[in-house]
N, C-alpha and C positions, 0 to 999 in steps of 0.2 A: 553527492551532487546535489543534495538539501541540506548538510554542514550539520549531520546527527553530529549526537554524542562522541560518538567513537568508541563508548564503554563498553562495557558486558550490557550496560540494560538497553543499549541498540541490537541486541542479536534477538535473533528469532528463527528457530527450526521452520524454514519455508522451501517448498517442493521447487526444484532448479528449475523445470518447466515453466512455472507462471512467472521466473523471473529473467527468463532471457530474451532476448529480443523473437518480439511477437508473440512473446504470451502476455497473460492479462495485468499482470503485474506492471512489468517494463512497457506496456501502453498505457498503462496509469501514469505511472512517474514522465513518461515520454510528454502528455498532455499537461501535468504539471508544470515540466520544465518549458513547456513552449510557452504555456499563459507566463508566467516569469518575463521571459524572455520577450514579453509583447509589453511588459509594462504592467502586467495585470497585478492585481492582490490573490495569494494562492493561501487558504488555510486549510488543515489536515488534520483530524483525529483517526487514527486506527486503533483497534482494538479484538487483540488476539482471543476467539474463542476458543477453548478447549474441552471435548469430548473426555467424561470418566477421567481418571486420573493419566492421561497422557501428559508428557512434559513437549510434544508438539502441538501447533493449533492447528485443529480442523477444520476453520474458517478465519476469515477476516472481516469484523466489521468495519466500514470505512465512511466517513465523514470527510465531505472536503467542499469548499467554497471554494467557487473563481468570482472574482469582482460581486460578490454579493448572491450567485445563483449557487444554492446548497444542492447538493447530491448525496446519496443515500447508495449504498451499494455494500452485499456480503459476497464475498471471496472464497470461495473453497481453495485448499491446502492440497492440490493435490493436479495432477498435469490436467490442461485445458480450464482450469482456473472455475 
């Protein structure tokens, strides 16, 4: 949907519940998609946060901007986000 690289650098272990329809990640991507469809400018920065020596992020630090309005959120990598 957002033209990621498609290579391994675009992969991270994510809880399936947050990325399904109705999940927090899915809803956020839908918001970005709708803003783009409406002709708005969308910029996104996502930083995975790891606990201890885990290879799966415990949460994501997300900063996004839609037409100059900046939002910052943290989303847990677990059911319910």
